[in-house]
Every structure is written in structure tokens, then in C-alpha cells.
C-alpha positions in Angstrom: 88.0 75.2 82.2 89.9 77.0 84.9 87.6 79.4 87.4 88.9 81.4 89.4 86.6 84.0 91.9 87.4 87.2 92.2 86.7 89.0 95.4 86.5 93.6 95.2 84.3 96.2 96.1 81.0 97.0 93.2 82.6 100.5 93.4 86.2 99.9 91.8 85.1 98.9 88.3 88.3 100.4 86.6 90.1 97.4 88.0 87.3 94.8 87.8 87.5 96.0 83.7 91.7 95.4 83.1 90.8 91.7 85.4 88.2 90.7 82.6 90.4 92.5 80.1 93.2 90.0 80.7 90.3 87.6 81.2 88.9 87.5 78.2 92.6 86.3 76.1 92.5 83.0 78.7 90.6 80.1 79.3 89.6 81.2 82.4 86.6 82.2 83.7 86.2 84.3 86.1 82.8 85.1 88.5 82.1 88.0 90.1 79.1 88.7 91.7 78.5 92.7 92.8 74.2 92.6 94.2 72.6 89.9 96.5 70.6 88.0 95.6 67.0 87.0 97.6 67.4 83.0 96.2 68.9 81.4 95.6 71.2 82.8 98.9 73.7 84.9 98.2 75.9 83.9 100.4 75.1 79.7 99.2 76.0 81.3 95.7 79.3 82.2 97.3 79.6 79.3 98.8 79.5 77.3 95.8 81.7 79.7 93.2 84.8 79.6 95.7 84.2 76.2 96.3 84.3 75.5 92.0 87.4 77.8 92.1 90.9 77.0 91.1 92.0 80.0 93.4 89.9 83.4 94.6 91.6 87.0 93.7 91.1 90.0 96.1 91.3 93.0 93.8 92.5 95.5 97.0 90.6 99.0 95.4 90.5 102.4 97.2 87.2 102.4 97.3 87.1 98.7 99.1 86.6 101.0 102.3 83.9 103.1 101.4 81.2 100.4 102.3 80.9 98.4 105.1 77.9 96.4 103.4 81.3 95.6 100.2 83.9 95.0 103.8 81.2 92.2 105.4 81.4 90.1 101.7 84.8 90.2 101.2 85.9 89.4 105.2 82.8 86.6 104.6 84.3 85.6 100.9 87.8 85.4 101.9 86.9 83.8 105.5 85.5 80.9 103.0 88.8 80.6 101.0 91.0 80.1 103.8 87.9 76.6 105.6 88.7 75.2 101.5 91.8 75.9 101.5 92.2 77.9 98.4 94.6 80.6 98.1 93.6 84.4 98.1 95.9 86.4 95.4 95.5 89.9 97.0 96.1 92.3 93.9 96.9 96.0 95.8 97.5 99.4 93.9 101.4 100.2 94.0 100.5 103.8 95.1 97.3 104.1 96.6 98.0 101.4 100.0 94.9 100.6 101.5 94.5 99.6 105.4 92.3 96.6 104.2 92.9 93.7 106.8 93.1 90.3 105.8 93.7 88.1 108.0 93.8 85.1 105.4 96.8 85.8 102.2 98.4 83.0 100.4 100.4 85.8 97.5 101.0 89.9 97.3 101.1 91.0 94.6 100.7 95.4 93.6 100.1 96.1 90.2 100.6 99.7 88.5 97.5 102.3 88.7 94.9 100.7 86.3 93.2 104.1 85.2 97.2 104.2 83.1 97.4 100.9 81.1 
């Protein structure tokens, strides 16, 4: 089964729910991590999940800047994606442009507001 790593803010639950619904209808497994684990270390689990994934989806939602903690994890996930040569697909809502630097992007897609779907 193909796997996609989904980088996102835990505060953008509506956006994640929309993607979960899409993945549920496919043969693709999505991997999302929203909490720091003590053992095994969260960074190692993230590294393993990204390595095992075909690509990485970054859901760039309006609440991504809410937590510096989240911003740092997303930067780490994008950095790992670059290091492993994974494609990074950035999904951003058309009506809600986010000022958030992403130094490594291979594909950028604009979506409609998840709440309207």
C-alpha cells in the first residue's frame, strides 16, 4: 500500500478531516503525527514515516502560525523530505494565503475552503 506523510497543524482539524475523507476512499495510507512521544523519540518516528512515504503533503492552514512548536516540527519534516528527495506537495486555501516560509516545495496547489465542502 502506498503511503503519504501529512505535515500539518493539529489546530487545522477541518483541513485534515477533508484529506482523511479523501484518503479513506483510496488505497493510500496517510500518516499524521500530532504529539511528541517519549519512546521511541518523535523525531525518529517522523524520520521513519517520511522515509517510508512516497511523498509528503503539507497542509498549509490558517492556524499553522498559532504555535512555534508546530512551526518547528513542520520545518523539520520539510527538511527531512528534502534530504530524502521526497516530493513536497503544499496545499493552501485559495482565500487564505499564509505567510509561512517553506524553503523546499516541489508542488503547490490551491484548494477551496475546506469548510465549504
